[in-house]
N, CA, C, O and the ligand as a Tripos MOL2 file, in Angstrom:
@<TRIPOS>MOLECULE
protein
  317   315    80     0     0
PROTEIN
NO_CHARGES

@<TRIPOS>ATOM
      1 N         134.9580  137.2280  130.9110 N.3       1 MET1
      2 CA        134.5540  135.9200  130.2870 C.3       1 MET1
      3 C         133.3080  136.1410  129.4530 C.2       1 MET1
      4 O         132.3790  136.8600  129.8210 O.2       1 MET1
      5 N         133.3450  135.5090  128.3560 N.am      2 SER2
      6 CA        132.1550  135.5830  127.4080 C.3       2 SER2
      7 C         131.2180  134.5340  127.7230 C.2       2 SER2
      8 O         131.6410  133.4290  128.0630 O.2       2 SER2
      9 N         129.8970  134.7950  127.6360 N.am      3 THR3
     10 CA        128.8410  133.8440  127.7390 C.3       3 THR3
     11 C         128.2400  133.5680  126.5260 C.2       3 THR3
     12 O         127.2760  132.8030  126.5360 O.2       3 THR3
     13 N         128.6510  134.0780  125.4000 N.am      4 THR4
     14 CA        127.8500  133.9400  124.1680 C.3       4 THR4
     15 C         128.3250  132.7180  123.4150 C.2       4 THR4
     16 O         127.5500  132.1930  122.6160 O.2       4 THR4
     17 N         129.6010  132.1960  123.6150 N.am      5 GLY5
     18 CA        130.0360  131.0400  122.8210 C.3       5 GLY5
     19 C         129.5080  129.7270  123.3510 C.2       5 GLY5
     20 O         129.1570  129.5480  124.5170 O.2       5 GLY5
     21 N         129.4820  128.7540  122.3080 N.am      6 PRO6
     22 CA        128.9440  127.4750  122.7890 C.3       6 PRO6
     23 C         129.8470  126.7680  123.7400 C.2       6 PRO6
     24 O         131.0600  126.9740  123.7120 O.2       6 PRO6
     25 N         129.2860  125.9280  124.5930 N.am      7 THR7
     26 CA        130.1480  125.1890  125.5270 C.3       7 THR7
     27 C         130.7360  123.9960  124.8130 C.2       7 THR7
     28 O         130.3340  123.7250  123.6810 O.2       7 THR7
     29 N         131.6940  123.2420  125.4220 N.am      8 ASP8
     30 CA        132.2380  122.0880  124.8510 C.3       8 ASP8
     31 C         131.1060  120.9890  124.5730 C.2       8 ASP8
     32 O         131.0120  120.2920  123.5620 O.2       8 ASP8
     33 N         130.3440  120.9880  125.5960 N.am      9 ASP9
     34 CA        129.1110  119.9930  125.4430 C.3       9 ASP9
     35 C         128.2820  120.2320  124.2810 C.2       9 ASP9
     36 O         127.8810  119.3200  123.5580 O.2       9 ASP9
     37 N         128.0100  121.5270  124.0910 N.am     10 GLN10
     38 CA        127.1980  121.9070  123.0260 C.3      10 GLN10
     39 C         127.8850  121.6350  121.5950 C.2      10 GLN10
     40 O         127.2440  121.2490  120.6170 O.2      10 GLN10
     41 N         129.2340  121.8780  121.5950 N.am     11 LEU11
     42 CA        130.0070  121.5860  120.3650 C.3      11 LEU11
     43 C         130.0060  120.0640  120.1600 C.2      11 LEU11
     44 O         129.8220  119.6100  119.0310 O.2      11 LEU11
     45 N         130.1850  119.3520  121.0990 N.am     12 ASP12
     46 CA        130.1760  117.8790  120.9270 C.3      12 ASP12
     47 C         128.8230  117.3810  120.3020 C.2      12 ASP12
     48 O         128.7570  116.5780  119.3710 O.2      12 ASP12
     49 N         127.7990  117.9370  120.9100 N.am     13 LEU13
     50 CA        126.5080  117.5650  120.3320 C.3      13 LEU13
     51 C         126.2190  117.9210  118.8550 C.2      13 LEU13
     52 O         125.5950  117.2000  118.0760 O.2      13 LEU13
     53 N         126.7680  119.1570  118.5670 N.am     14 LEU14
     54 CA        126.6060  119.7380  117.1770 C.3      14 LEU14
     55 C         127.3740  118.8410  116.2870 C.2      14 LEU14
     56 O         126.8850  118.4560  115.2250 O.2      14 LEU14
     57 N         128.5730  118.4870  116.6810 N.am     15 LEU15
     58 CA        129.4580  117.5910  115.8190 C.3      15 LEU15
     59 C         128.8000  116.2720  115.6850 C.2      15 LEU15
     60 O         128.8280  115.6640  114.6150 O.2      15 LEU15
     61 N         128.2180  115.8190  116.7210 N.am     16 GLY16
     62 CA        127.6040  114.4680  116.6520 C.3      16 GLY16
     63 C         126.4420  114.5630  115.6160 C.2      16 GLY16
     64 O         126.2760  113.6560  114.8000 O.2      16 GLY16
     65 N         125.6790  115.6060  115.6490 N.am     17 VAL17
     66 CA        124.4470  115.7670  114.7790 C.3      17 VAL17
     67 C         125.0610  115.8510  113.2660 C.2      17 VAL17
     68 O         124.5350  115.2460  112.3320 O.2      17 VAL17
     69 N         126.1140  116.5850  113.1350 N.am     18 LEU18
     70 CA        126.6520  116.6800  111.7500 C.3      18 LEU18
     71 C         127.0690  115.3930  111.2650 C.2      18 LEU18
     72 O         126.8360  115.0880  110.0960 O.2      18 LEU18
     73 N         127.7140  114.5400  112.1150 N.am     19 GLN19
     74 CA        128.2300  113.2380  111.7760 C.3      19 GLN19
     75 C         127.0600  112.3100  111.3170 C.2      19 GLN19
     76 O         127.1690  111.5280  110.3730 O.2      19 GLN19
     77 N         125.9950  112.4560  112.0250 N.am     20 LEU20
     78 CA        124.7930  111.5530  111.7150 C.3      20 LEU20
     79 C         124.1540  111.9160  110.4110 C.2      20 LEU20
     80 O         123.5090  111.1080  109.7430 O.2      20 LEU20
     81 N         124.3690  113.2190  110.0620 N.am     21 THR21
     82 CA        123.7170  113.4680  108.7410 C.3      21 THR21
     83 C         124.7570  113.7890  107.5940 C.2      21 THR21
     84 O         124.5680  114.5640  106.6560 O.2      21 THR21
     85 N         125.8140  113.0960  107.8300 N.am     22 ARG22
     86 CA        126.9120  113.3080  106.7890 C.3      22 ARG22
     87 C         126.5670  112.5990  105.4570 C.2      22 ARG22
     88 O         125.4390  112.1270  105.3200 O.2      22 ARG22
     89 N         127.4490  112.5070  104.5080 N.am     23 SER23
     90 CA        127.2420  112.0710  103.2480 C.3      23 SER23
     91 C         126.7290  110.5620  103.0150 C.2      23 SER23
     92 O         126.2030  110.2010  101.9620 O.2      23 SER23
     93 N         126.9390  109.7490  104.0930 N.am     24 ASP24
     94 CA        126.4290  108.3790  103.9690 C.3      24 ASP24
     95 C         124.9700  108.3610  104.1720 C.2      24 ASP24
     96 O         124.3170  107.3390  103.9630 O.2      24 ASP24
     97 N         124.3800  109.5850  104.6190 N.am     25 GLU25
     98 CA        122.9250  109.6510  104.8930 C.3      25 GLU25
     99 C         122.2800  110.1120  103.4630 C.2      25 GLU25
    100 O         122.6150  111.1570  102.9050 O.2      25 GLU25
    101 N         121.3840  109.2680  102.9800 N.am     26 MET26
    102 CA        120.7650  109.6260  101.7000 C.3      26 MET26
    103 C         119.7250  110.7720  101.8940 C.2      26 MET26
    104 O         119.2330  111.0240  102.9940 O.2      26 MET26
    105 N         119.4360  111.4170  100.7980 N.am     27 THR27
    106 CA        118.4220  112.4790  100.8610 C.3      27 THR27
    107 C         117.0830  111.6410  100.6610 C.2      27 THR27
    108 O         117.0560  110.4630  100.3050 O.2      27 THR27
    109 N         115.9280  112.4720  100.9600 N.am     28 CYS28
    110 CA        114.6360  111.8580  100.7960 C.3      28 CYS28
    111 C         114.3020  111.5950   99.2940 C.2      28 CYS28
    112 O         113.5510  110.6960   98.9160 O.2      28 CYS28
    113 N         114.9150  112.4400   98.5210 N.am     29 GLU29
    114 CA        114.8490  112.0860   97.0540 C.3      29 GLU29
    115 C         115.4090  110.8040   96.6010 C.2      29 GLU29
    116 O         114.7800  109.9990   95.9140 O.2      29 GLU29
    117 N         116.6370  110.6430   97.0190 N.am     30 GLN30
    118 CA        117.4300  109.3130   96.7400 C.3      30 GLN30
    119 C         116.6420  108.3410   97.3950 C.2      30 GLN30
    120 O         116.4250  107.3470   96.7010 O.2      30 GLN30
    121 N         116.1670  108.3350   98.4900 N.am     31 TRP31
    122 CA        115.4300  107.3580   99.2680 C.3      31 TRP31
    123 C         114.1720  106.9270   98.3430 C.2      31 TRP31
    124 O         113.9890  105.7460   98.0470 O.2      31 TRP31
    125 N         113.3420  107.9400   97.9200 N.am     32 LEU32
    126 CA        112.1060  107.5860   97.2420 C.3      32 LEU32
    127 C         112.5570  106.9010   95.8270 C.2      32 LEU32
    128 O         111.8330  106.0550   95.3010 O.2      32 LEU32
    129 N         113.6980  107.2810   95.2850 N.am     33 ASP33
    130 CA        114.1100  106.6050   93.9840 C.3      33 ASP33
    131 C         114.3080  105.1490   94.2840 C.2      33 ASP33
    132 O         113.9850  104.3390   93.4160 O.2      33 ASP33
    133 N         114.8190  104.7230   95.4530 N.am     34 GLN34
    134 CA        115.2000  103.3360   95.6560 C.3      34 GLN34
    135 C         114.2470  102.6010   96.4310 C.2      34 GLN34
    136 O         114.4500  101.3970   96.5890 O.2      34 GLN34
    137 N         113.2050  103.1580   96.9540 N.am     35 VAL35
    138 CA        112.2840  102.3700   97.9930 C.3      35 VAL35
    139 C         111.6850  101.2490   97.1760 C.2      35 VAL35
    140 O         111.4290  100.1990   97.7650 O.2      35 VAL35
    141 N         111.4390  101.3550   95.9050 N.am     36 GLY36
    142 CA        110.8670  100.3750   95.0340 C.3      36 GLY36
    143 C         111.7180   99.0370   95.1240 C.2      36 GLY36
    144 O         111.1990   97.9440   95.3540 O.2      36 GLY36
    145 N         112.9880   99.2200   94.9320 N.am     37 SER37
    146 CA        113.8880   98.1200   94.8680 C.3      37 SER37
    147 C         113.9950   97.5360   96.3840 C.2      37 SER37
    148 O         114.1430   96.3310   96.5870 O.2      37 SER37
    149 N         113.9140   98.4290   97.3560 N.am     38 TYR38
    150 CA        113.7760   98.0290   98.7950 C.3      38 TYR38
    151 C         112.6400   96.9240   98.9340 C.2      38 TYR38
    152 O         112.8050   95.7970   99.4010 O.2      38 TYR38
    153 N         111.6070   97.3920   98.5030 N.am     39 LEU39
    154 CA        110.2580   96.5830   98.8170 C.3      39 LEU39
    155 C         110.3880   95.3230   97.9590 C.2      39 LEU39
    156 O         109.9080   94.2650   98.3640 O.2      39 LEU39
    157 N         110.9940   95.4020   96.8410 N.am     40 ARG40
    158 CA        111.0270   94.1800   95.9540 C.3      40 ARG40
    159 C         111.9220   93.2370   96.6560 C.2      40 ARG40
    160 O         111.6330   92.0420   96.7120 O.2      40 ARG40
    161 N         113.0320   93.7300   97.2110 N.am     41 ALA41
    162 CA        114.0530   92.8410   97.8440 C.3      41 ALA41
    163 C         113.4560   92.2470   99.1280 C.2      41 ALA41
    164 O         113.6740   91.0760   99.4380 O.2      41 ALA41
    165 N         112.7070   93.0620   99.8620 N.am     42 VAL42
    166 CA        112.1440   92.5050  101.0770 C.3      42 VAL42
    167 C         111.1310   91.2820  100.6700 C.2      42 VAL42
    168 O         111.1080   90.2400  101.3250 O.2      42 VAL42
    169 N         110.3910   91.4810   99.6550 N.am     43 ARG43
    170 CA        109.4170   90.4520   99.2320 C.3      43 ARG43
    171 C         110.1110   89.2400   98.6660 C.2      43 ARG43
    172 O         109.7130   88.1110   98.9550 O.2      43 ARG43
    173 N         111.1990   89.4540   97.8190 N.am     44 GLU44
    174 CA        111.6030   88.4190   96.9670 C.3      44 GLU44
    175 C         112.9560   87.8280   97.2250 C.2      44 GLU44
    176 O         113.1610   86.6520   96.9270 O.2      44 GLU44
    177 N         113.8690   88.5550   97.7500 N.am     45 THR45
    178 CA        115.2170   88.0630   97.9600 C.3      45 THR45
    179 C         115.7960   87.8800   99.2740 C.2      45 THR45
    180 O         116.8900   87.3320   99.4100 O.2      45 THR45
    181 N         115.0220   88.3700  100.3780 N.am     46 GLY46
    182 CA        115.4260   88.0380  101.6790 C.3      46 GLY46
    183 C         116.4270   89.0230  102.1450 C.2      46 GLY46
    184 O         116.1330   90.1960  102.3770 O.2      46 GLY46
    185 N         117.7790   88.4570  102.2960 N.am     47 PRO47
    186 CA        118.8490   89.3520  102.9670 C.3      47 PRO47
    187 C         119.1080   90.6610  102.0930 C.2      47 PRO47
    188 O         119.2100   90.6910  100.8670 O.2      47 PRO47
    189 N         119.1910   91.7150  102.9580 N.am     48 LEU48
    190 CA        119.3240   93.1190  102.1830 C.3      48 LEU48
    191 C         120.8390   93.3910  102.1300 C.2      48 LEU48
    192 O         121.6630   93.1050  102.9990 O.2      48 LEU48
    193 N         121.0560   94.0190  100.9030 N.am     49 SER49
    194 CA        122.3130   94.6090  100.6050 C.3      49 SER49
    195 C         122.5080   95.7900  101.4990 C.2      49 SER49
    196 O         121.5700   96.2830  102.1250 O.2      49 SER49
    197 N         123.8080   96.2690  101.5580 N.am     50 GLU50
    198 CA        124.2180   97.4320  102.3610 C.3      50 GLU50
    199 C         123.3710   98.6040  101.8530 C.2      50 GLU50
    200 O         122.8220   99.3860  102.6290 O.2      50 GLU50
    201 N         123.2910   98.6890  100.5870 N.am     51 GLU51
    202 CA        122.5360   99.8270   99.9530 C.3      51 GLU51
    203 C         121.0230   99.7750  100.4950 C.2      51 GLU51
    204 O         120.4660  100.7840  100.9260 O.2      51 GLU51
    205 N         120.4850   98.6750  100.4460 N.am     52 LEU52
    206 CA        119.0420   98.5220  100.9670 C.3      52 LEU52
    207 C         118.8820   98.8810  102.4820 C.2      52 LEU52
    208 O         117.8820   99.4390  102.9340 O.2      52 LEU52
    209 N         119.9330   98.5160  103.1940 N.am     53 LYS53
    210 CA        119.9070   98.7340  104.6080 C.3      53 LYS53
    211 C         119.8920  100.2510  104.9050 C.2      53 LYS53
    212 O         119.4020  100.7250  105.9300 O.2      53 LYS53
    213 N         120.4490  100.9400  103.9590 N.am     54 ARG54
    214 CA        120.4090  102.4350  104.1400 C.3      54 ARG54
    215 C         118.9050  102.9170  103.8900 C.2      54 ARG54
    216 O         118.4940  103.8840  104.5310 O.2      54 ARG54
    217 N         118.1350  102.3130  103.0400 N.am     55 ILE55
    218 CA        116.7720  102.6050  102.8570 C.3      55 ILE55
    219 C         116.1130  102.5130  104.2090 C.2      55 ILE55
    220 O         115.4780  103.4480  104.6940 O.2      55 ILE55
    221 N         116.2930  101.3350  104.8030 N.am     56 GLU56
    222 CA        115.6860  100.9440  106.0160 C.3      56 GLU56
    223 C         115.9950  102.0740  107.1080 C.2      56 GLU56
    224 O         115.1640  102.6670  107.7950 O.2      56 GLU56
    225 N         117.3630  102.2300  107.1070 N.am     57 HIS57
    226 CA        117.7870  103.3460  108.1020 C.3      57 HIS57
    227 C         117.1650  104.6070  107.8830 C.2      57 HIS57
    228 O         116.7700  105.2580  108.8490 O.2      57 HIS57
    229 N         117.0200  105.0720  106.5800 N.am     58 HIS58
    230 CA        116.4540  106.3740  106.4040 C.3      58 HIS58
    231 C         114.9820  106.5450  106.9430 C.2      58 HIS58
    232 O         114.6050  107.5100  107.6080 O.2      58 HIS58
    233 N         114.2190  105.4950  106.5720 N.am     59 PHE59
    234 CA        112.9510  105.6320  106.9720 C.3      59 PHE59
    235 C         112.6430  105.4760  108.5510 C.2      59 PHE59
    236 O         111.6080  105.8650  109.0930 O.2      59 PHE59
    237 N         113.5820  104.9230  109.1050 N.am     60 LYS60
    238 CA        113.4750  104.8210  110.6050 C.3      60 LYS60
    239 C         113.7600  106.0800  111.1720 C.2      60 LYS60
    240 O         113.2220  106.4000  112.2320 O.2      60 LYS60
    241 N         114.5910  106.8760  110.5550 N.am     61 LEU61
    242 CA        115.0100  108.1970  111.1170 C.3      61 LEU61
    243 C         114.0530  109.3500  110.5750 C.2      61 LEU61
    244 O         113.8720  110.3700  111.2410 O.2      61 LEU61
    245 N         113.4600  109.1500  109.3650 N.am     62 CYS62
    246 CA        112.7430  110.2260  108.7780 C.3      62 CYS62
    247 C         111.3040  110.0090  108.8990 C.2      62 CYS62
    248 O         110.8210  109.0690  108.2680 O.2      62 CYS62
    249 N         110.5450  110.7530  109.6270 N.am     63 PRO63
    250 CA        109.1260  110.4780  109.8320 C.3      63 PRO63
    251 C         108.2730  110.5640  108.5370 C.2      63 PRO63
    252 O         107.2780  109.8640  108.3500 O.2      63 PRO63
    253 N         108.7690  111.5220  107.6230 N.am     64 GLU64
    254 CA        108.0240  111.7950  106.3920 C.3      64 GLU64
    255 C         108.1420  110.6310  105.4160 C.2      64 GLU64
    256 O         107.1620  110.2840  104.7560 O.2      64 GLU64
    257 N         109.3340  110.0120  105.3100 N.am     65 CYS65
    258 CA        109.6110  108.9150  104.5550 C.3      65 CYS65
    259 C         108.9990  107.7050  105.1100 C.2      65 CYS65
    260 O         108.6010  106.7870  104.3920 O.2      65 CYS65
    261 N         108.9210  107.7050  106.4470 N.am     66 ARG66
    262 CA        108.2260  106.5150  106.9870 C.3      66 ARG66
    263 C         106.7510  106.3600  106.6690 C.2      66 ARG66
    264 O         106.1970  105.2810  106.4580 O.2      66 ARG66
    265 N         106.1830  107.5340  106.6580 N.am     67 GLU67
    266 CA        104.7780  107.6840  106.2840 C.3      67 GLU67
    267 C         104.5030  107.3150  104.8670 C.2      67 GLU67
    268 O         103.5120  106.6830  104.4990 O.2      67 GLU67
    269 N         105.5700  107.8140  104.0100 N.am     68 GLU68
    270 CA        105.5350  107.5160  102.6000 C.3      68 GLU68
    271 C         105.6520  105.9880  102.3910 C.2      68 GLU68
    272 O         104.9120  105.3730  101.6230 O.2      68 GLU68
    273 N         106.5520  105.4630  103.0650 N.am     69 PHE69
    274 CA        106.8950  103.9950  103.0420 C.3      69 PHE69
    275 C         105.6700  103.0940  103.3740 C.2      69 PHE69
    276 O         105.3820  102.0960  102.7140 O.2      69 PHE69
    277 N         104.9690  103.5400  104.4680 N.am     70 GLU70
    278 CA        103.8270  102.8380  104.7670 C.3      70 GLU70
    279 C         102.7410  102.8890  103.7750 C.2      70 GLU70
    280 O         101.9880  101.9290  103.6070 O.2      70 GLU70
    281 N         102.6390  104.0450  103.0800 N.am     71 ALA71
    282 CA        101.5690  104.2330  102.0610 C.3      71 ALA71
    283 C         101.9640  103.3920  100.8490 C.2      71 ALA71
    284 O         101.0990  102.7940  100.2080 O.2      71 ALA71
    285 N         103.2580  103.3370  100.5270 N.am     72 ILE72
    286 CA        103.6720  102.5990   99.3500 C.3      72 ILE72
    287 C         103.5570  101.1440   99.6850 C.2      72 ILE72
    288 O         103.1000  100.3850   98.8300 O.2      72 ILE72
    289 N         103.9270  100.6930  100.8390 N.am     73 GLN73
    290 CA        103.8110   99.2250  101.1700 C.3      73 GLN73
    291 C         102.3840   98.7960  101.1190 C.2      73 GLN73
    292 O         102.0700   97.7410  100.5700 O.2      73 GLN73
    293 N         101.4950   99.6040  101.6890 N.am     74 THR74
    294 CA        100.0470   99.3210  101.5190 C.3      74 THR74
    295 C          99.5410   99.1320  100.0200 C.2      74 THR74
    296 O          98.7870   98.2320   99.6510 O.2      74 THR74
    297 N         100.0420  100.0570   99.2790 N.am     75 ALA75
    298 CA         99.5800   99.9880   97.7710 C.3      75 ALA75
    299 C         100.1920   98.7480   97.2490 C.2      75 ALA75
    300 O          99.4890   98.0370   96.5320 O.2      75 ALA75
    301 N         101.3950   98.3950   97.5080 N.am     76 TRP76
    302 CA        101.9740   97.1080   97.0090 C.3      76 TRP76
    303 C         101.2920   95.8920   97.4170 C.2      76 TRP76
    304 O         101.1890   94.9180   96.6720 O.2      76 TRP76
    305 N         100.7810   95.9480   98.7070 N.am     77 GLU77
    306 CA        100.1380   94.7790   99.2570 C.3      77 GLU77
    307 C          98.7590   94.5390   98.6490 C.2      77 GLU77
    308 O          98.2320   93.4270   98.6830 O.2      77 GLU77
    309 N          98.1800   95.6200   98.0870 N.am     78 GLU78
    310 CA         96.8510   95.6150   97.5250 C.3      78 GLU78
    311 C          96.9310   95.1460   96.0790 C.2      78 GLU78
    312 O          95.8700   94.8860   95.5120 O.2      78 GLU78
    313 N          98.1090   95.0090   95.4120 N.am     79 LYS79
    314 CA         98.1760   94.7080   94.1620 C.3      79 LYS79
    315 C          97.7870   93.1830   93.9270 C.2      79 LYS79
    316 O          97.7950   92.7130   92.7890 O.2      79 LYS79
    317 ZN        113.2700  111.2420  104.3000 Zn       80 ZN80
@<TRIPOS>BOND
     1     1     2 1
     2     2     3 1
     3     3     4 2
     4     3     5 am
     5     5     6 1
     6     6     7 1
     7     7     8 2
     8     7     9 am
     9     9    10 1
    10    10    11 1
    11    11    12 2
    12    11    13 am
    13    13    14 1
    14    14    15 1
    15    15    16 2
    16    15    17 am
    17    17    18 1
    18    18    19 1
    19    19    20 2
    20    19    21 am
    21    21    22 1
    22    22    23 1
    23    23    24 2
    24    23    25 am
    25    25    26 1
    26    26    27 1
    27    27    28 2
    28    27    29 am
    29    29    30 1
    30    30    31 1
    31    31    32 2
    32    31    33 am
    33    33    34 1
    34    34    35 1
    35    35    36 2
    36    35    37 am
    37    37    38 1
    38    38    39 1
    39    39    40 2
    40    39    41 am
    41    41    42 1
    42    42    43 1
    43    43    44 2
    44    43    45 am
    45    45    46 1
    46    46    47 1
    47    47    48 2
    48    47    49 am
    49    49    50 1
    50    50    51 1
    51    51    52 2
    52    51    53 am
    53    53    54 1
    54    54    55 1
    55    55    56 2
    56    55    57 am
    57    57    58 1
    58    58    59 1
    59    59    60 2
    60    59    61 am
    61    61    62 1
    62    62    63 1
    63    63    64 2
    64    63    65 am
    65    65    66 1
    66    66    67 1
    67    67    68 2
    68    67    69 am
    69    69    70 1
    70    70    71 1
    71    71    72 2
    72    71    73 am
    73    73    74 1
    74    74    75 1
    75    75    76 2
    76    75    77 am
    77    77    78 1
    78    78    79 1
    79    79    80 2
    80    79    81 am
    81    81    82 1
    82    82    83 1
    83    83    84 2
    84    83    85 am
    85    85    86 1
    86    86    87 1
    87    87    88 2
    88    87    89 am
    89    89    90 1
    90    90    91 1
    91    91    92 2
    92    91    93 am
    93    93    94 1
    94    94    95 1
    95    95    96 2
    96    95    97 am
    97    97    98 1
    98    98    99 1
    99    99   100 2
   100    99   101 am
   101   101   102 1
   102   102   103 1
   103   103   104 2
   104   103   105 am
   105   105   106 1
   106   106   107 1
   107   107   108 2
   108   107   109 am
   109   109   110 1
   110   110   111 1
   111   111   112 2
   112   111   113 am
   113   113   114 1
   114   114   115 1
   115   115   116 2
   116   115   117 am
   117   117   118 1
   118   118   119 1
   119   119   120 2
   120   119   121 am
   121   121   122 1
   122   122   123 1
   123   123   124 2
   124   123   125 am
   125   125   126 1
   126   126   127 1
   127   127   128 2
   128   127   129 am
   129   129   130 1
   130   130   131 1
   131   131   132 2
   132   131   133 am
   133   133   134 1
   134   134   135 1
   135   135   136 2
   136   135   137 am
   137   137   138 1
   138   138   139 1
   139   139   140 2
   140   139   141 am
   141   141   142 1
   142   142   143 1
   143   143   144 2
   144   143   145 am
   145   145   146 1
   146   146   147 1
   147   147   148 2
   148   147   149 am
   149   149   150 1
   150   150   151 1
   151   151   152 2
   152   151   153 am
   153   153   154 1
   154   154   155 1
   155   155   156 2
   156   155   157 am
   157   157   158 1
   158   158   159 1
   159   159   160 2
   160   159   161 am
   161   161   162 1
   162   162   163 1
   163   163   164 2
   164   163   165 am
   165   165   166 1
   166   166   167 1
   167   167   168 2
   168   167   169 am
   169   169   170 1
   170   170   171 1
   171   171   172 2
   172   171   173 am
   173   173   174 1
   174   174   175 1
   175   175   176 2
   176   175   177 am
   177   177   178 1
   178   178   179 1
   179   179   180 2
   180   179   181 am
   181   181   182 1
   182   182   183 1
   183   183   184 2
   184   183   185 am
   185   185   186 1
   186   186   187 1
   187   187   188 2
   188   187   189 am
   189   189   190 1
   190   190   191 1
   191   191   192 2
   192   191   193 am
   193   193   194 1
   194   194   195 1
   195   195   196 2
   196   195   197 am
   197   197   198 1
   198   198   199 1
   199   199   200 2
   200   199   201 am
   201   201   202 1
   202   202   203 1
   203   203   204 2
   204   203   205 am
   205   205   206 1
   206   206   207 1
   207   207   208 2
   208   207   209 am
   209   209   210 1
   210   210   211 1
   211   211   212 2
   212   211   213 am
   213   213   214 1
   214   214   215 1
   215   215   216 2
   216   215   217 am
   217   217   218 1
   218   218   219 1
   219   219   220 2
   220   219   221 am
   221   221   222 1
   222   222   223 1
   223   223   224 2
   224   223   225 am
   225   225   226 1
   226   226   227 1
   227   227   228 2
   228   227   229 am
   229   229   230 1
   230   230   231 1
   231   231   232 2
   232   231   233 am
   233   233   234 1
   234   234   235 1
   235   235   236 2
   236   235   237 am
   237   237   238 1
   238   238   239 1
   239   239   240 2
   240   239   241 am
   241   241   242 1
   242   242   243 1
   243   243   244 2
   244   243   245 am
   245   245   246 1
   246   246   247 1
   247   247   248 2
   248   247   249 am
   249   249   250 1
   250   250   251 1
   251   251   252 2
   252   251   253 am
   253   253   254 1
   254   254   255 1
   255   255   256 2
   256   255   257 am
   257   257   258 1
   258   258   259 1
   259   259   260 2
   260   259   261 am
   261   261   262 1
   262   262   263 1
   263   263   264 2
   264   263   265 am
   265   265   266 1
   266   266   267 1
   267   267   268 2
   268   267   269 am
   269   269   270 1
   270   270   271 1
   271   271   272 2
   272   271   273 am
   273   273   274 1
   274   274   275 1
   275   275   276 2
   276   275   277 am
   277   277   278 1
   278   278   279 1
   279   279   280 2
   280   279   281 am
   281   281   282 1
   282   282   283 1
   283   283   284 2
   284   283   285 am
   285   285   286 1
   286   286   287 1
   287   287   288 2
   288   287   289 am
   289   289   290 1
   290   290   291 1
   291   291   292 2
   292   291   293 am
   293   293   294 1
   294   294   295 1
   295   295   296 2
   296   295   297 am
   297   297   298 1
   298   298   299 1
   299   299   300 2
   300   299   301 am
   301   301   302 1
   302   302   303 1
   303   303   304 2
   304   303   305 am
   305   305   306 1
   306   306   307 1
   307   307   308 2
   308   307   309 am
   309   309   310 1
   310   310   311 1
   311   311   312 2
   312   311   313 am
   313   313   314 1
   314   314   315 1
   315   315   316 2
@<TRIPOS>SUBSTRUCTURE
     1 MET1         2 RESIDUE 1 A MET
     2 SER2         6 RESIDUE 1 A SER
     3 THR3        10 RESIDUE 1 A THR
     4 THR4        14 RESIDUE 1 A THR
     5 GLY5        18 RESIDUE 1 A GLY
     6 PRO6        22 RESIDUE 1 A PRO
     7 THR7        26 RESIDUE 1 A THR
     8 ASP8        30 RESIDUE 1 A ASP
     9 ASP9        34 RESIDUE 1 A ASP
    10 GLN10       38 RESIDUE 1 A GLN
    11 LEU11       42 RESIDUE 1 A LEU
    12 ASP12       46 RESIDUE 1 A ASP
    13 LEU13       50 RESIDUE 1 A LEU
    14 LEU14       54 RESIDUE 1 A LEU
    15 LEU15       58 RESIDUE 1 A LEU
    16 GLY16       62 RESIDUE 1 A GLY
    17 VAL17       66 RESIDUE 1 A VAL
    18 LEU18       70 RESIDUE 1 A LEU
    19 GLN19       74 RESIDUE 1 A GLN
    20 LEU20       78 RESIDUE 1 A LEU
    21 THR21       82 RESIDUE 1 A THR
    22 ARG22       86 RESIDUE 1 A ARG
    23 SER23       90 RESIDUE 1 A SER
    24 ASP24       94 RESIDUE 1 A ASP
    25 GLU25       98 RESIDUE 1 A GLU
    26 MET26      102 RESIDUE 1 A MET
    27 THR27      106 RESIDUE 1 A THR
    28 CYS28      110 RESIDUE 1 A CYS
    29 GLU29      114 RESIDUE 1 A GLU
    30 GLN30      118 RESIDUE 1 A GLN
    31 TRP31      122 RESIDUE 1 A TRP
    32 LEU32      126 RESIDUE 1 A LEU
    33 ASP33      130 RESIDUE 1 A ASP
    34 GLN34      134 RESIDUE 1 A GLN
    35 VAL35      138 RESIDUE 1 A VAL
    36 GLY36      142 RESIDUE 1 A GLY
    37 SER37      146 RESIDUE 1 A SER
    38 TYR38      150 RESIDUE 1 A TYR
    39 LEU39      154 RESIDUE 1 A LEU
    40 ARG40      158 RESIDUE 1 A ARG
    41 ALA41      162 RESIDUE 1 A ALA
    42 VAL42      166 RESIDUE 1 A VAL
    43 ARG43      170 RESIDUE 1 A ARG
    44 GLU44      174 RESIDUE 1 A GLU
    45 THR45      178 RESIDUE 1 A THR
    46 GLY46      182 RESIDUE 1 A GLY
    47 PRO47      186 RESIDUE 1 A PRO
    48 LEU48      190 RESIDUE 1 A LEU
    49 SER49      194 RESIDUE 1 A SER
    50 GLU50      198 RESIDUE 1 A GLU
    51 GLU51      202 RESIDUE 1 A GLU
    52 LEU52      206 RESIDUE 1 A LEU
    53 LYS53      210 RESIDUE 1 A LYS
    54 ARG54      214 RESIDUE 1 A ARG
    55 ILE55      218 RESIDUE 1 A ILE
    56 GLU56      222 RESIDUE 1 A GLU
    57 HIS57      226 RESIDUE 1 A HIS
    58 HIS58      230 RESIDUE 1 A HIS
    59 PHE59      234 RESIDUE 1 A PHE
    60 LYS60      238 RESIDUE 1 A LYS
    61 LEU61      242 RESIDUE 1 A LEU
    62 CYS62      246 RESIDUE 1 A CYS
    63 PRO63      250 RESIDUE 1 A PRO
    64 GLU64      254 RESIDUE 1 A GLU
    65 CYS65      258 RESIDUE 1 A CYS
    66 ARG66      262 RESIDUE 1 A ARG
    67 GLU67      266 RESIDUE 1 A GLU
    68 GLU68      270 RESIDUE 1 A GLU
    69 PHE69      274 RESIDUE 1 A PHE
    70 GLU70      278 RESIDUE 1 A GLU
    71 ALA71      282 RESIDUE 1 A ALA
    72 ILE72      286 RESIDUE 1 A ILE
    73 GLN73      290 RESIDUE 1 A GLN
    74 THR74      294 RESIDUE 1 A THR
    75 ALA75      298 RESIDUE 1 A ALA
    76 TRP76      302 RESIDUE 1 A TRP
    77 GLU77      306 RESIDUE 1 A GLU
    78 GLU78      310 RESIDUE 1 A GLU
    79 LYS79      314 RESIDUE 1 A LYS
    80 ZN80       317 GROUP 0 **** ****
């Protein structure tokens, strides 16, 4: 019996991770391109489109973009 292959549990975990990071997940670059529209929408238009919800989703998952977001938001508020 081999002990080198992944167990079923490990495979499930791996597949889950892959699904989480699939094509509907935007990249940090795409995120940065759209974060301006997101902030504008939050300030001016209220309900978010699906597209903008993805922005929100991304910065909740991505610590780097969350930091970036907080910096941008602060800059906007100082305008
Ligand atoms: Zn990111």
